[in-house]
C-alpha positions as CSV (number, residue, x, y, z in Angstrom):
1,M,35.0,51.8,-72.3
2,K,32.9,48.8,-73.2
3,S,30.8,49.1,-70.1
4,R,30.1,52.8,-70.8
5,M,29.0,51.9,-74.4
6,L,26.9,49.1,-73.0
7,A,25.4,51.4,-70.4
8,R,24.7,54.2,-73.0
9,T,23.2,51.6,-75.4
10,L,20.9,50.3,-72.7
11,H,20.0,53.8,-71.7
12,V,19.0,54.7,-75.3
13,A,17.1,51.4,-75.6
14,F,15.1,52.1,-72.4
15,A,14.4,55.6,-73.5
16,L,13.1,54.4,-76.9
17,T,11.0,51.7,-75.2
18,A,9.5,54.3,-72.8
19,V,8.7,56.7,-75.7
20,C,7.2,53.9,-77.8
21,G,5.2,52.8,-74.8
22,V,3.8,56.3,-74.3
23,I,2.9,56.5,-78.0
24,N,1.2,53.0,-77.9
25,V,-0.8,54.1,-74.9
26,A,-1.8,57.3,-76.6
27,F,-2.9,55.4,-79.7
28,A,-4.8,52.8,-77.6
29,D,-6.6,55.6,-75.7
30,D,-7.5,57.3,-79.0
31,A,-8.8,54.0,-80.4
32,M,-10.8,53.2,-77.3
33,G,-12.3,56.7,-77.2
34,A,-13.2,56.5,-80.9
35,Q,-14.9,53.1,-80.3
36,K,-16.9,54.4,-77.4
37,T,-18.1,57.7,-78.8
38,V,-21.0,57.2,-81.1
39,M,-22.9,59.8,-83.2
40,V,-26.6,59.9,-82.6
41,G,-28.8,62.5,-84.1
42,G,-25.8,64.5,-85.3
43,A,-24.3,64.7,-81.9
44,A,-21.5,62.8,-80.2
45,M,-22.6,60.6,-77.3
46,Y,-19.8,60.6,-74.8
47,P,-19.4,57.6,-72.5
48,T,-18.3,60.0,-69.7
49,K,-21.8,61.7,-69.7
50,N,-25.0,60.2,-68.4
51,I,-28.1,59.2,-70.4
52,V,-29.8,62.6,-70.1
53,Q,-26.7,64.7,-70.7
54,N,-26.2,62.9,-74.0
55,A,-29.8,62.5,-75.1
56,V,-30.5,66.3,-74.9
57,N,-27.9,66.8,-77.7
58,S,-29.5,64.3,-80.2
59,K,-31.8,66.0,-82.7
60,D,-33.4,62.6,-83.3
61,H,-34.6,62.4,-79.7
62,T,-36.2,65.7,-78.9
63,T,-39.6,64.1,-78.4
64,L,-38.2,61.5,-76.1
65,V,-36.3,64.2,-74.0
66,A,-39.5,66.3,-73.8
67,A,-41.5,63.2,-72.7
68,V,-38.8,62.3,-70.1
69,K,-39.0,65.9,-68.7
70,A,-42.9,65.8,-68.7
71,A,-42.8,62.5,-66.8
72,G,-40.3,63.8,-64.2
73,L,-37.7,61.2,-65.0
74,V,-34.7,63.4,-65.6
75,D,-33.3,62.9,-62.1
76,T,-33.8,59.1,-62.3
77,L,-32.1,58.8,-65.7
78,S,-29.3,61.1,-64.6
79,G,-28.7,58.9,-61.5
80,P,-26.1,56.2,-61.1
81,G,-28.1,53.3,-62.7
82,P,-26.9,51.4,-64.5
83,F,-29.7,51.5,-67.0
84,T,-30.3,50.0,-70.5
85,V,-32.6,52.3,-72.5
86,F,-34.3,51.4,-75.7
87,A,-34.6,55.0,-77.0
88,P,-37.3,55.6,-79.7
89,T,-36.5,58.3,-82.3
90,N,-38.7,61.3,-83.2
91,E,-39.8,59.3,-86.2
92,A,-40.9,56.4,-83.9
93,F,-43.0,58.9,-81.9
94,N,-44.4,60.4,-85.1
95,A,-45.6,57.0,-86.2
96,L,-48.1,56.9,-83.2
97,P,-51.7,57.9,-84.0
98,A,-52.0,61.7,-84.4
99,G,-52.3,63.6,-81.2
100,T,-50.9,60.8,-79.0
101,V,-47.7,62.5,-77.9
102,D,-49.5,65.8,-77.3
103,T,-52.0,64.0,-75.1
104,L,-49.4,62.0,-73.2
105,V,-47.3,65.0,-72.2
106,K,-50.3,66.7,-70.5
107,P,-49.9,66.8,-66.7
108,E,-53.1,64.8,-66.2
109,N,-51.6,61.9,-68.3
110,K,-48.2,61.8,-66.4
111,A,-48.9,58.3,-65.0
112,T,-49.6,56.8,-68.4
113,L,-46.5,58.6,-69.9
114,T,-44.3,57.4,-67.1
115,K,-45.6,53.8,-67.6
116,I,-44.7,54.0,-71.3
117,L,-41.3,55.5,-70.8
118,T,-40.2,53.2,-68.0
119,Y,-41.2,50.3,-70.2
120,H,-38.2,51.3,-72.4
121,V,-35.8,51.0,-69.5
122,V,-34.2,47.9,-68.0
123,S,-32.1,47.9,-64.8
124,G,-28.5,46.9,-65.6
125,R,-26.1,47.6,-68.4
126,Y,-26.8,45.3,-71.4
127,T,-24.6,45.9,-74.4
128,A,-25.5,44.2,-77.7
129,S,-23.0,41.4,-76.9
130,D,-24.7,40.9,-73.5
131,L,-28.1,40.7,-75.2
132,M,-26.7,38.2,-77.8
133,A,-25.4,36.0,-74.9
134,L,-28.8,36.1,-73.3
135,I,-30.5,35.2,-76.6
136,A,-28.1,32.3,-77.1
137,K,-28.9,31.0,-73.6
138,G,-32.6,31.5,-74.2
139,N,-32.8,29.4,-77.4
140,G,-33.2,32.4,-79.7
141,K,-34.8,35.0,-77.5
142,A,-34.3,36.7,-74.2
143,S,-36.8,38.2,-71.8
144,L,-35.9,41.4,-70.0
145,T,-38.0,42.9,-67.1
146,T,-38.4,46.6,-67.5
147,V,-38.4,49.2,-64.8
148,Q,-42.2,49.5,-65.5
149,G,-42.5,45.8,-64.5
150,E,-43.5,44.1,-67.7
151,P,-41.2,42.2,-70.0
152,L,-39.6,42.9,-73.3
153,T,-38.5,40.1,-75.6
154,V,-35.2,40.5,-77.5
155,M,-34.3,38.4,-80.5
156,Q,-31.8,38.5,-83.3
157,S,-33.0,39.0,-86.9
158,G,-30.1,38.8,-89.3
159,K,-27.5,41.2,-88.0
160,T,-30.1,43.3,-86.2
161,L,-31.6,43.0,-82.7
162,E,-35.4,43.2,-82.4
163,V,-37.3,44.2,-79.3
164,T,-40.9,42.9,-79.0
165,D,-43.3,44.6,-76.6
166,A,-46.2,43.2,-74.6
167,K,-48.6,44.0,-77.5
168,G,-46.6,42.2,-80.1
169,G,-45.1,45.4,-81.6
170,V,-41.5,45.0,-82.9
171,A,-38.8,47.6,-82.7
172,H,-35.4,47.3,-84.4
173,V,-32.2,48.5,-82.9
174,T,-30.9,51.0,-85.4
175,I,-27.9,52.1,-83.3
176,G,-26.6,49.9,-80.6
177,D,-24.1,50.2,-77.8
178,V,-24.3,53.9,-77.2
179,L,-22.3,53.8,-74.0
180,Q,-23.1,56.2,-71.1
181,S,-21.6,56.8,-67.7
182,N,-24.7,55.3,-66.2
183,G,-25.6,52.6,-68.7
184,V,-26.2,52.1,-72.4
185,I,-28.6,53.3,-75.0
186,H,-29.9,51.3,-77.9
187,V,-31.7,53.5,-80.5
188,V,-35.0,51.9,-81.7
189,D,-37.3,52.7,-84.5
190,K,-40.6,52.1,-82.7
191,V,-42.3,53.2,-79.4
192,L,-42.7,50.1,-77.3
193,M,-46.1,49.7,-75.5
194,P,-46.8,47.9,-72.3
């Protein structure tokens, strides 16, 4: 009789442990998903989608998406990467001198547009914590070589990351760690110039 009660008690304990384990896994998956999915431009950026698939849904990046299409970079940024993209907002593009964007997206200016856009892309996946580690190793700043070939300098300013271009222009990361299946996006408030 005691052995049956003990067996039944153990069976119930194992069943409860299994159920609790499933519940804990479900909560952990939900928590992880919530941490990874970031809202940008009114749209959820899903870590299971690539850079282009997510960017096309952001109403804050319509100019960037149009420029990427005009430069013929859709296939590249949809590829396996990984890439780190410093993605300027529409406001950042609007801050350029009047007519700049309209001129850049013309077919005859594709080479210049490509040069500017690839200057916003770094090979590899650099999250904010990765960038902070590089900054710590570099005595307060880190140099990243862009796909375009010229460097960007990343520094910390208070709780914000700053990205300085070759001409001394400074962009601030306004939304960091937007994880993608093929890299990571950091939203910036200025167009970087090589």
